[in-house]
C-alpha positions in Angstrom: -42.5 58.1 5.2 -41.3 60.8 2.9 -40.1 64.1 4.1 -41.0 67.1 1.9 -37.9 69.1 1.1 -38.7 72.9 1.4 -37.3 76.1 2.8 -33.8 75.2 1.9 -30.9 77.7 1.3 -30.0 76.4 -2.1 -30.5 79.8 -3.6 -27.8 81.3 -1.3 -25.2 78.9 -2.6 -26.1 78.3 -6.2 -26.8 80.4 -9.3 -29.7 79.0 -11.3 -30.0 77.4 -13.8 -27.2 75.0 -12.9 -26.2 71.4 -13.2 -26.6 69.4 -10.1 -25.5 65.8 -9.5 -28.2 63.9 -7.6 -27.0 60.7 -5.8 -29.9 58.3 -5.1 -29.4 55.3 -2.9 -31.9 52.5 -3.3 -32.6 48.8 -3.3 -30.5 46.9 -5.8 -33.2 45.9 -8.3 -33.2 46.4 -12.1 -36.1 48.8 -12.1 -34.5 51.3 -9.7 -32.8 53.3 -12.4 -36.0 53.3 -14.6 -38.1 54.7 -11.7 -35.5 57.4 -11.1 -35.3 58.4 -14.7 -39.2 58.5 -15.0 -39.3 61.0 -12.1 -36.5 63.1 -13.6 -38.2 63.2 -17.0 -41.5 64.2 -15.5 -40.0 67.2 -13.6 -36.8 68.2 -15.6 -36.7 69.0 -19.3 -34.1 66.7 -20.7 -34.1 63.5 -22.8 -30.5 62.3 -22.2 -29.8 61.1 -18.7 -26.6 59.1 -18.2 -27.0 57.5 -14.8 -23.9 56.1 -13.2 -24.6 53.0 -11.0 -22.4 51.7 -8.2 -23.3 48.6 -6.1 -22.8 48.5 -2.4 -20.2 46.2 -1.0 -22.8 43.5 -0.1 -24.8 44.2 -3.3 -28.0 45.0 -1.5 -28.1 48.6 -2.6 -27.2 50.7 -5.6 -26.0 54.3 -5.7 -27.3 56.0 -8.8 -25.7 59.3 -9.7 -27.5 61.5 -12.3 -26.7 65.0 -13.4 -29.7 67.3 -13.9 -30.1 70.9 -14.8 -32.2 72.7 -12.2 -33.8 76.0 -12.8 -34.6 77.3 -9.3 -34.5 76.5 -5.6 -38.1 75.3 -5.8 -37.3 73.0 -8.7 -34.4 71.5 -6.8 -36.5 70.9 -3.7 -39.2 69.3 -5.9 -36.7 66.9 -7.4 -35.4 65.9 -3.9 -38.9 65.3 -2.6 -40.2 63.4 -5.6 -37.1 61.1 -5.8 -37.4 60.5 -2.0 -41.0 59.3 -2.6 -40.0 56.4 -4.7 -40.6 53.1 -2.8 -37.2 51.7 -3.8 -35.3 54.7 -2.7 -33.7 55.0 0.8 -31.8 58.3 0.5 -31.3 61.2 -1.9 -28.1 63.2 -1.5 
């Protein structure tokens, strides 16, 4: 079940556009990073993503950190929601 991220207070704390580091925790499979990048390419205008991947201590999960330029509060909420909808993703921070 995916929770839609909306009505946040991002606009009170950030000045847009700005760079935001999304940390996505998901199942440790090779296609996890590809799925994350596809969502980012669909919703954020950039061609060069440099995801940093860190495995969990048991190797069951990966933490994928990606820096993205967001243009508004609504854009940031959309990215959180869409990344959270991926089947392999467990958390988006």
